[in-house]
C-alpha positions as CSV (number, residue, x, y, z in Angstrom):
1,M,29.1,36.2,-28.7
2,P,27.3,38.1,-25.9
3,E,23.6,37.6,-26.0
4,K,22.7,41.4,-26.4
5,L,25.0,41.7,-29.4
6,T,23.5,38.5,-30.9
7,I,20.1,39.9,-30.6
8,L,21.2,43.2,-32.1
9,L,22.7,41.6,-35.1
10,A,19.6,39.4,-35.7
11,L,17.5,42.6,-35.6
12,I,19.9,44.1,-38.2
13,F,19.7,41.2,-40.5
14,G,16.0,41.1,-40.2
15,L,15.7,44.8,-41.3
16,L,18.2,44.1,-44.1
17,L,16.1,41.2,-45.4
18,L,12.7,42.4,-45.0
19,G,10.8,40.4,-47.7
20,C,14.1,38.7,-48.8
21,G,13.3,35.8,-51.0
22,G,9.5,36.5,-51.1
23,G,7.1,35.1,-53.3
24,S,4.4,36.8,-55.5
25,G,1.1,38.4,-54.5
26,E,2.3,39.8,-51.0
27,R,4.6,42.5,-49.8
28,L,8.1,41.5,-50.4
29,S,10.1,44.6,-49.6
30,G,9.8,48.2,-48.1
31,P,11.3,51.5,-48.2
32,N,14.5,50.2,-46.6
33,D,14.9,47.8,-49.5
34,V,15.8,50.5,-52.0
35,T,18.9,51.2,-53.9
36,T,19.6,54.7,-55.1
37,L,20.1,55.2,-58.9
38,Q,23.6,56.6,-58.2
39,D,24.7,52.9,-57.5
40,I,24.1,51.9,-61.2
41,P,27.2,52.3,-63.5
42,E,27.0,53.6,-67.0
43,P,27.8,50.8,-69.4
44,T,31.3,51.3,-70.9
45,R,30.2,49.6,-74.1
46,L,27.1,48.1,-75.7
47,C,26.8,44.8,-77.5
48,E,26.1,44.5,-81.1
49,G,24.6,42.1,-83.7
50,C,22.1,40.2,-81.5
51,I,18.2,39.8,-81.8
52,P,16.6,42.9,-83.4
53,A,13.5,44.0,-81.6
54,E,11.3,43.2,-84.5
55,H,12.1,39.6,-84.3
56,L,10.8,39.2,-80.8
57,P,7.1,38.1,-80.5
58,S,4.4,40.3,-78.8
59,L,2.2,38.6,-76.3
60,A,-0.9,40.3,-77.7
61,S,-0.3,38.5,-81.1
62,V,0.5,34.9,-80.0
63,E,-1.6,32.0,-78.8
64,V,-0.4,30.1,-75.7
65,V,-2.4,27.4,-73.8
66,E,-1.9,26.3,-70.2
67,L,-2.2,22.5,-69.8
68,G,-4.2,20.9,-66.9
69,T,-7.0,23.5,-66.9
70,S,-9.6,21.8,-69.1
71,E,-12.4,23.6,-67.1
72,S,-10.9,27.1,-67.7
73,A,-13.2,29.7,-69.4
74,C,-10.2,30.9,-71.4
75,G,-9.0,29.7,-74.8
76,G,-5.5,30.8,-73.8
77,V,-4.3,31.5,-70.3
78,C,-6.0,32.9,-67.2
79,V,-3.6,35.3,-65.3
80,Q,-4.1,37.3,-62.2
81,K,-5.4,40.8,-63.1
82,D,-4.8,42.9,-60.0
83,S,-5.0,42.8,-56.3
84,T,-8.7,42.0,-56.4
85,G,-7.9,38.4,-57.2
86,E,-9.7,38.3,-60.4
87,G,-8.5,36.6,-63.5
88,F,-8.6,37.7,-67.2
89,C,-8.0,35.7,-70.4
90,V,-4.8,36.3,-72.5
91,T,-3.1,34.9,-75.5
92,P,-5.6,35.5,-77.0
93,E,-7.3,38.2,-75.0
94,E,-11.0,37.7,-74.4
95,P,-12.6,40.9,-73.2
96,G,-15.5,40.4,-70.8
97,V,-14.6,36.7,-69.9
98,S,-14.0,36.1,-66.2
99,C,-11.8,33.2,-65.2
100,D,-10.2,31.6,-62.1
101,Y,-6.5,31.9,-62.4
102,K,-5.9,29.7,-59.4
103,G,-7.8,26.8,-61.0
104,G,-6.1,23.7,-62.5
105,G,-2.5,22.8,-62.4
106,F,-0.6,19.6,-61.7
107,D,-0.6,18.4,-58.0
108,P,2.7,16.8,-57.1
109,E,1.0,13.8,-55.4
110,T,-1.2,13.2,-58.3
111,V,1.9,13.3,-60.6
112,D,3.7,11.0,-58.2
113,P,1.4,9.0,-55.9
114,L,4.5,7.6,-54.1
115,L,5.3,11.2,-52.9
116,A,2.4,10.9,-50.4
117,E,4.5,8.2,-48.4
118,E,7.7,10.3,-48.2
119,D,8.6,12.1,-44.9
120,F,9.4,15.8,-44.7
121,G,10.5,18.3,-42.1
122,V,10.5,22.0,-42.5
123,K,10.5,25.2,-40.4
124,Q,7.1,26.4,-39.6
125,S,5.6,29.0,-42.1
126,G,2.3,30.3,-43.5
127,S,2.3,27.8,-46.2
128,C,2.6,24.6,-43.9
129,K,-1.0,23.9,-42.5
130,E,-2.9,21.0,-41.1
131,P,-3.6,18.2,-42.0
132,E,-0.5,18.2,-44.2
133,C,1.8,19.6,-41.5
134,L,1.9,18.7,-37.8
135,C,3.7,21.7,-36.2
136,K,5.3,22.2,-32.8
137,D,8.0,24.6,-31.4
138,G,8.5,26.2,-34.8
139,K,9.0,22.9,-36.8
140,C,6.6,21.1,-39.0
141,Q,6.7,17.4,-40.2
142,G,4.4,15.0,-42.1
143,K,4.3,12.9,-45.2
144,G,4.0,13.9,-49.0
145,N,3.5,17.5,-50.3
146,P,3.8,19.9,-47.2
147,F,2.1,22.7,-49.3
148,R,-1.0,22.5,-51.4
149,K,0.6,24.1,-54.5
150,E,0.4,22.9,-58.0
151,S,2.9,23.1,-60.9
152,R,1.9,24.9,-64.1
153,V,2.7,24.0,-67.7
154,F,2.4,26.3,-70.7
155,V,2.8,25.4,-74.5
156,P,2.3,27.3,-77.8
157,K,-1.1,26.5,-79.1
158,D,0.2,25.3,-82.5
159,G,3.0,23.3,-80.8
160,P,6.4,23.9,-79.8
161,T,9.0,25.1,-82.2
162,N,12.2,25.1,-79.9
163,D,13.4,22.1,-78.1
164,E,14.6,24.0,-75.1
165,L,12.5,23.2,-72.0
166,F,11.9,26.3,-69.9
167,V,11.7,25.5,-66.1
168,F,10.9,28.3,-63.6
169,L,11.3,28.2,-59.9
170,G,9.3,30.9,-57.9
171,G,10.3,32.8,-54.7
172,S,9.6,32.1,-51.0
173,G,6.1,31.3,-50.4
174,G,4.9,32.0,-53.9
175,K,2.5,29.9,-56.1
176,C,2.9,29.0,-59.8
177,S,-0.7,30.5,-60.1
178,N,1.0,33.9,-59.4
179,H,3.9,33.4,-62.0
180,K,1.9,32.8,-65.2
181,W,3.1,35.7,-67.1
182,I,6.7,34.2,-67.1
183,G,5.6,30.8,-68.2
184,T,3.3,32.3,-70.9
185,M,6.2,34.4,-72.2
186,A,8.5,31.4,-72.5
187,A,5.9,29.4,-74.4
188,A,5.4,32.5,-76.7
189,T,9.0,32.0,-77.8
190,G,8.1,28.4,-78.9
191,R,9.2,26.6,-75.8
192,R,7.6,24.1,-73.5
193,A,7.4,26.0,-70.2
194,I,7.0,24.6,-66.6
195,C,6.6,26.6,-63.3
196,L,7.5,24.0,-60.8
197,A,5.9,23.8,-57.4
198,Y,8.4,23.0,-54.7
199,V,9.0,23.5,-51.1
200,N,9.7,27.2,-51.1
201,D,8.6,28.5,-47.6
202,P,10.0,30.1,-45.6
203,S,13.1,32.0,-46.9
204,M,16.8,31.0,-46.5
205,Y,17.2,34.0,-44.1
206,T,14.4,32.6,-41.8
207,Y,16.1,29.2,-41.7
208,C,19.7,30.7,-41.2
209,K,19.4,34.0,-39.4
210,D,21.0,32.8,-36.2
211,E,24.1,31.6,-38.1
212,L,24.1,34.6,-40.4
213,S,24.3,36.9,-37.5
214,Q,27.6,35.1,-36.3
215,D,29.3,33.9,-39.4
216,P,28.9,35.6,-42.7
217,F,30.6,32.6,-44.4
218,T,28.1,30.0,-43.1
219,T,27.1,27.3,-45.6
220,C,23.6,27.0,-44.0
221,G,21.7,28.6,-47.0
222,G,23.6,26.6,-49.5
223,D,23.2,23.3,-47.6
224,I,19.3,23.8,-47.3
225,R,19.1,24.6,-51.0
226,R,21.0,21.5,-52.0
227,E,18.8,19.3,-49.8
228,N,15.7,20.9,-51.3
229,I,17.1,20.6,-54.9
230,Y,18.4,17.0,-54.7
231,G,16.7,15.3,-51.7
232,E,20.1,14.4,-50.2
233,D,20.7,14.7,-46.4
234,V,23.1,17.6,-46.2
235,S,21.3,19.9,-43.7
236,N,19.9,19.3,-40.2
237,R,17.4,22.2,-40.7
238,I,15.3,20.7,-43.3
239,K,14.2,17.2,-44.3
240,I,13.4,16.8,-48.0
241,G,13.5,13.4,-49.6
242,P,14.3,12.5,-53.2
243,R,10.5,12.5,-54.4
244,N,9.8,16.0,-52.7
245,S,13.1,17.6,-54.1
246,V,13.0,19.9,-57.0
247,V,14.8,17.3,-59.1
248,G,12.5,14.6,-58.1
249,R,9.3,16.7,-58.7
250,L,10.6,17.9,-62.1
251,R,11.3,14.2,-63.2
252,A,8.0,13.0,-62.1
253,L,6.1,15.8,-63.9
254,L,8.0,15.4,-67.2
255,T,7.3,11.6,-66.9
256,H,3.6,12.3,-66.3
257,L,3.4,14.8,-69.3
258,A,5.2,12.2,-71.6
259,N,2.7,9.5,-70.7
260,S,-0.5,11.7,-70.7
261,Q,0.3,13.8,-73.7
262,P,2.8,12.1,-75.8
263,E,2.1,14.3,-78.8
264,L,3.9,17.2,-77.1
265,G,7.3,15.6,-76.9
266,F,8.1,15.8,-73.1
267,E,9.6,12.3,-73.3
268,S,12.9,13.8,-74.7
269,Y,13.8,15.5,-71.4
270,V,14.2,12.3,-69.3
271,L,16.4,9.4,-70.4
272,N,16.9,6.4,-68.3
273,G,15.4,8.3,-65.4
274,E,17.9,11.2,-65.7
275,I,16.8,14.8,-66.6
276,Q,18.5,15.9,-69.8
277,W,19.9,19.2,-68.4
278,Q,21.5,20.3,-71.6
279,K,18.1,20.7,-73.0
280,V,16.7,22.7,-70.1
281,A,16.6,26.5,-69.7
282,I,16.6,26.9,-65.9
283,A,15.2,30.1,-64.5
284,G,14.3,31.4,-61.1
285,F,13.1,34.5,-59.1
286,S,14.3,35.4,-55.7
287,Q,14.7,32.1,-53.7
288,G,14.0,30.3,-56.9
289,G,16.7,32.3,-58.6
290,G,19.3,31.1,-55.9
291,N,18.1,27.4,-56.7
292,A,18.5,28.0,-60.3
293,G,22.0,29.3,-59.6
294,I,23.0,26.1,-57.9
295,L,21.4,23.9,-60.7
296,S,23.2,25.9,-63.3
297,Q,26.5,25.6,-61.3
298,D,26.2,21.8,-61.2
299,H,24.8,21.1,-64.7
300,A,25.6,22.5,-68.1
301,M,22.2,23.9,-69.0
302,A,21.0,25.1,-72.3
303,R,20.6,28.5,-70.7
304,A,20.2,30.0,-67.1
305,I,18.1,33.1,-66.3
306,F,18.0,35.1,-63.0
307,Y,15.3,37.3,-62.0
308,S,16.7,39.6,-59.3
309,K,18.9,37.0,-57.8
310,G,21.1,34.0,-58.7
311,I,22.5,33.4,-55.2
312,G,22.0,34.2,-51.6
313,S,23.7,37.0,-49.5
314,S,26.1,37.3,-46.6
315,F,26.4,40.2,-44.3
316,H,29.6,41.6,-42.9
317,I,29.5,44.0,-40.0
318,L,32.1,46.9,-40.3
319,P,33.7,48.7,-37.2
320,E,31.9,52.0,-37.9
321,T,28.7,53.1,-36.4
322,C,26.2,55.3,-38.4
323,E,23.1,57.2,-38.5
324,T,23.0,57.2,-42.3
325,L,25.0,55.5,-45.0
326,S,27.1,58.7,-45.4
327,D,28.6,58.1,-42.0
328,C,30.2,54.8,-43.3
329,T,33.3,54.2,-45.3
330,A,32.9,53.6,-49.1
331,E,33.1,49.8,-48.2
332,A,29.6,49.9,-46.5
333,E,26.5,49.3,-48.6
334,E,23.9,49.6,-45.7
335,C,23.4,51.6,-42.5
336,Q,21.1,49.4,-40.4
337,G,20.6,49.5,-36.7
338,S,23.3,52.2,-36.3
339,M,26.0,49.8,-37.8
340,C,27.7,49.9,-41.2
341,V,27.2,46.7,-43.2
342,R,28.8,45.3,-46.3
343,V,26.5,42.9,-48.2
344,E,28.2,40.3,-50.4
345,P,27.0,37.2,-52.3
346,S,27.1,33.8,-50.4
347,A,30.6,32.3,-50.1
348,Y,30.0,29.8,-52.8
349,V,30.0,32.6,-55.5
350,T,33.5,31.6,-56.4
351,E,32.9,27.9,-57.2
352,P,33.2,26.8,-60.7
353,R,30.0,26.8,-62.9
354,A,29.1,24.2,-65.5
355,T,26.7,26.7,-67.4
356,P,29.0,29.3,-69.1
357,A,28.4,33.0,-68.9
358,D,27.4,33.2,-72.6
359,R,24.4,31.0,-71.9
360,T,23.3,32.9,-68.8
361,W,21.1,36.1,-68.4
362,A,19.9,38.2,-65.5
363,I,17.6,41.1,-64.8
364,I,17.1,43.2,-61.7
365,H,15.2,46.3,-60.6
366,E,17.4,49.3,-60.0
367,K,15.7,50.1,-56.7
368,E,15.6,46.7,-55.0
369,G,18.0,45.7,-52.2
370,A,19.5,42.6,-54.1
371,M,21.3,45.3,-56.2
372,T,23.9,45.3,-53.4
373,Y,25.1,41.8,-54.1
374,S,23.5,40.3,-57.2
375,L,25.6,42.4,-59.5
376,D,28.7,41.2,-57.7
377,A,27.7,37.6,-58.3
378,W,26.9,38.2,-61.9
379,R,30.1,39.8,-62.7
380,A,32.1,37.1,-60.9
381,W,30.4,34.7,-63.2
382,G,31.3,36.6,-66.2
383,L,28.0,38.0,-67.3
384,D,29.7,41.3,-68.1
385,L,31.3,39.4,-71.0
386,C,29.8,41.8,-73.6
387,S,28.7,44.9,-71.4
388,D,28.2,45.7,-67.9
389,L,24.7,46.3,-66.5
390,V,22.4,47.9,-69.3
391,S,19.2,49.7,-68.4
392,I,16.4,48.7,-70.9
393,E,14.8,52.2,-70.3
394,D,18.1,54.1,-71.2
395,Y,18.9,51.8,-74.1
396,P,15.6,50.5,-75.4
397,D,17.1,49.5,-78.8
398,D,20.6,48.4,-77.7
399,Y,20.2,45.8,-75.0
400,Y,19.5,42.8,-77.0
401,C,23.0,41.2,-76.9
402,S,23.6,42.0,-73.1
403,H,23.5,39.4,-70.3
404,M,22.9,41.9,-67.4
405,L,19.8,44.0,-67.6
406,S,18.1,46.5,-65.3
407,T,14.8,48.2,-65.2
408,R,13.3,51.0,-63.2
409,A,9.7,50.4,-64.4
410,E,7.1,51.2,-61.7
411,P,5.5,48.1,-60.1
412,A,1.8,47.6,-60.7
413,G,-0.7,46.4,-57.9
414,G,-0.9,49.6,-55.9
415,D,2.5,49.1,-53.9
416,A,5.0,51.6,-55.1
417,H,7.8,49.9,-53.2
418,E,7.3,46.4,-54.6
419,Y,10.4,46.6,-56.7
420,H,11.6,43.1,-55.9
421,G,8.3,41.4,-56.4
422,S,7.7,43.1,-59.6
423,M,10.4,41.2,-61.3
424,G,8.5,37.8,-61.1
425,G,5.1,38.2,-59.6
426,D,2.0,38.6,-61.9
427,M,0.2,41.1,-59.8
428,T,3.1,43.6,-59.3
429,M,4.9,43.1,-62.6
430,A,5.0,46.4,-64.4
431,K,2.3,46.6,-67.0
432,E,1.3,48.2,-70.3
433,P,-2.1,49.9,-70.5
434,N,-3.6,46.6,-71.8
435,G,-2.6,44.8,-68.7
436,Y,0.3,42.9,-70.4
437,P,3.9,42.9,-69.1
438,L,5.8,46.2,-69.9
439,N,9.1,44.4,-70.1
440,Q,8.0,41.5,-72.1
441,R,10.5,42.0,-74.8
442,A,13.4,42.0,-72.5
443,Y,12.2,38.8,-70.7
444,M,11.7,37.1,-74.1
445,M,15.0,38.2,-75.4
446,M,16.7,36.4,-72.4
447,M,14.5,33.3,-73.1
448,S,15.4,33.2,-76.8
449,A,18.7,34.9,-77.5
450,P,21.3,32.6,-79.1
C-alpha cells in the first residue's frame, strides 16, 4: 500500500477510535464519537413476565462492604464523588465523612508472590512506569505486575445470598478504584463481586492500528486479547505469562480469598486449580467488555454482561468520498477524513458461543460511537431473542426481560460528551441528586434477572 495512503488511513482510524477502549476518570470520547438518535430502532415488541421493578434493590437501602480496606473511614464503600478526586461513603451513606476511594484493594503480587518473577512485554503507555517498566522504542518490559493497580472485592454486609460470582473487567487504562459502583451494585444483589485488575493499557487499537489500516479482517486484536486472558503465546505484540493473565490473576485472587476469609465461601469457585466458570457472571466495560466477550465465548458462564462493548471493531473503507455522512451511501456509518467508512464487529463475531443468549445482557449509551458495531454483534449473538434494543427512558417499566438495553442519560462529571465512559466509570456515570447511579435498576436487573 502506498505510504501516503497508509498514513491517511491510520489518521482516519485514529479519529474513529478517539478514546476507544478507554478506562474511567479520563476523557474517552469526543464530539466525533456520537451517534444520532435516528440510528436507534423502535422495538417491535417488548418482553413480559420478568423481574418487577419493586423486586430490585435500591442502593440507598442496602449495606455492602469492600474487602481489603480495613483502614477506610467508611462502614460501607468509599466511591469517587466527582472530578475533584474526593470520596464519599455509601451503602450506607455517611454524610460528612471524608474517605480515600483509592485506598486498599488487593495487589496482584501480594496475592501471588510468584508473579513478581514472571516476564512481561507490553506497548508503552501511561500506565507502565519505572521501576516496574523499562521502556525503549515504544516497548516496555520487566517482571511481575507492570501496572501498580489493585483488584477490588465487594460483598453484602450480612453475607452473600446468591452463589454467582460477579467478575468485572474495566476499560483501557482504568483502575478498579474508579469502577466501585458496578461492584457495589453486584454485591447489592447478594453476590460476591470482584473488579479484577489486569494488563489493560493501551487499547487494542493502539496495538493494532497499522494492521487495521490495511486489513479489516486482521486477528491482531483477538490474538492480543487471548494472550492477555490466558497467558498463552499467541501474539508477537504482547508478552503475558500465565500468572499475569486475566485467568491467572483471578485464580490467584480467589485462592487468596478462600484462604484468608474462608467464611465468605470463595473456595467453591476454584476446583483442582480450575475456575468454575459455570458459577461466574463475567462482565466488562469497553476493552474489558471485549475480554468478557471472549471468555463467555469460550466458557458456559452463569451469565455475561457487556457495558458498551462485547467485541472489538473493524473498519471498511468504501469507494465514495465525503464531506458529511449524507454524501455516502446507506452502507456507510462514518464520514472521516473525507472517506466513507463502514464499521463492523471484529471477524470472530461469527464464532460459536458457549454462553447462550438467554444468559447474556448488554447496555449501551445511545450517543456513543460503539453503537455502530456493538448492536450488530449483540444481534448476531441472539440478544434480540425477546426484543430488539429497548430504551430504559422510553420504557421505564417494560425493559425488565430485555437483553439489549440503551440509555441517553447525561453523563456526570462535567463532560457532556463522555457518553462511553459514563457506562462504566464512577466519575462520569449518570447520577441521581443524591450521587447514586441513575441507572442502578437497569444494571442490577442485568445482574440478577433469571
